[in-house]
C-alpha positions as CSV (number, residue, x, y, z in Angstrom):
1,X,-95.1,156.0,77.0
2,X,-95.1,155.5,81.2
3,X,-97.2,157.2,83.3
4,X,-94.4,159.0,85.3
5,X,-93.5,160.8,82.1
6,X,-97.0,162.5,82.1
7,X,-98.0,162.5,85.7
8,X,-98.1,165.6,87.8
9,X,-97.6,166.1,91.5
10,X,-100.0,165.0,93.6
11,X,-101.1,167.1,96.7
12,X,-102.2,164.5,99.2
13,X,-103.8,165.4,102.3
14,X,-104.7,163.7,105.9
15,X,-108.1,161.9,105.6
16,X,-108.9,164.2,109.0
17,X,-109.0,167.9,107.8
18,X,-112.0,169.3,107.3
19,X,-113.5,170.1,104.0
20,X,-112.9,173.6,104.6
21,X,-109.3,173.1,104.8
22,X,-109.4,170.7,102.0
23,X,-111.0,173.7,100.1
24,X,-108.5,176.2,101.0
25,X,-105.7,174.2,99.7
26,X,-107.2,173.5,96.3
27,X,-108.1,177.1,96.1
28,X,-104.6,178.1,97.0
29,X,-102.7,175.2,94.6
30,X,-105.4,176.0,92.1
31,X,-106.1,172.5,91.5
32,X,-108.9,170.8,91.0
33,X,-108.8,167.6,93.5
34,X,-106.8,166.5,96.7
35,X,-105.3,162.6,97.4
36,X,-106.3,161.7,100.6
37,X,-104.2,159.6,103.1
38,X,-104.3,158.0,106.1
39,X,-100.8,157.2,106.9
40,X,-99.2,156.2,103.9
41,X,-102.3,154.5,102.5
42,X,-103.9,156.4,99.4
43,X,-107.4,156.0,100.8
44,X,-109.5,158.2,98.2
45,X,-109.8,161.4,96.2
46,X,-111.6,164.7,96.6
47,X,-112.4,167.0,94.1
48,X,-113.8,170.4,93.8
49,X,-117.2,169.1,92.4
50,X,-117.0,166.9,95.7
51,X,-116.3,169.9,97.7
52,X,-119.2,172.0,96.2
53,X,-121.7,169.0,96.8
54,X,-121.1,169.6,100.5
55,X,-121.0,173.3,101.0
56,X,-123.6,173.3,103.4
57,X,-121.4,171.5,105.7
58,X,-117.6,172.4,105.5
59,X,-116.6,171.7,109.0
60,X,-117.1,168.0,108.0
61,X,-114.3,165.9,107.5
62,X,-112.8,164.8,104.4
63,X,-113.0,161.2,105.0
64,X,-116.6,161.1,105.4
65,X,-117.1,162.1,101.6
66,X,-114.3,160.0,100.0
67,X,-115.4,157.2,97.5
68,X,-114.5,154.3,99.7
69,X,-112.7,152.3,96.7
70,X,-109.9,154.4,95.5
71,X,-108.4,153.2,91.9
72,X,-104.6,153.7,91.4
73,X,-101.9,152.9,89.0
74,X,-97.8,152.2,89.3
75,X,-96.1,155.3,88.1
76,X,-94.3,152.3,85.8
77,X,-97.2,151.4,83.9
78,X,-97.8,152.0,80.1
79,X,-100.7,155.3,79.6
80,X,-102.7,153.1,77.8
81,X,-103.5,151.2,81.0
82,X,-104.4,154.3,82.3
83,X,-106.5,155.4,79.7
84,X,-108.7,151.8,80.1
85,X,-109.1,152.5,83.7
86,X,-110.4,155.4,83.6
87,X,-112.7,154.3,80.7
88,X,-113.5,151.1,82.9
89,X,-114.2,153.2,85.7
90,X,-115.3,156.4,84.7
91,X,-112.9,158.5,86.9
92,X,-110.8,161.2,85.2
93,X,-107.8,161.1,88.0
94,X,-105.7,158.1,89.0
95,X,-103.1,158.7,91.8
96,X,-99.9,157.5,90.9
97,X,-97.9,155.0,93.1
98,X,-94.3,153.5,93.3
99,X,-93.4,150.1,93.7
100,X,-94.0,150.4,97.8
101,X,-97.0,151.8,97.4
102,X,-96.7,155.3,97.9
103,X,-98.1,158.2,96.3
104,X,-95.5,159.8,94.0
105,X,-98.1,162.1,91.5
106,X,-101.5,162.0,89.6
107,X,-102.3,161.5,86.3
108,X,-105.6,163.0,84.9
109,X,-107.6,162.5,81.7
110,X,-106.4,166.0,80.6
111,X,-103.0,164.3,80.9
112,X,-103.9,161.6,79.0
113,X,-105.4,163.8,76.0
114,X,-102.4,166.0,75.9
115,X,-100.2,162.5,75.1
116,X,-103.1,161.1,73.2
117,X,-100.4,160.6,69.8
118,X,-98.6,157.8,72.2
119,X,-101.9,156.3,72.9
120,X,-102.0,152.6,71.6
121,X,-106.0,153.1,69.8
122,X,-106.2,149.6,69.2
123,X,-105.4,148.4,73.0
124,X,-108.1,150.8,74.2
125,X,-110.6,149.7,71.9
126,X,-110.5,146.0,71.9
């Protein structure tokens, strides 16, 4: 099964918005993360946990708290690859890109759990 078959729409935000603006977007859309972009390049993810850790300074720019290394996956990759990346990097969300590197979605650990019957367990535990 391909990542594009299990991914969800991602909400991308500009790297220059404030944490307060990010929190409002997450609240309004009832989502737990935002993909941070600069131009068309994905540069990070901000989660509700990140916002909560920075409640004392919500005027900060979102760029100041994003992890500098973002792990992504291509939409045509197998969900086994997504599960392996998440396990290796101890992350729960992967921005999904098309062949040109454009953000097209997000796949989460919850998405993979929902499709666990389609995961190749032998591959994951090699």
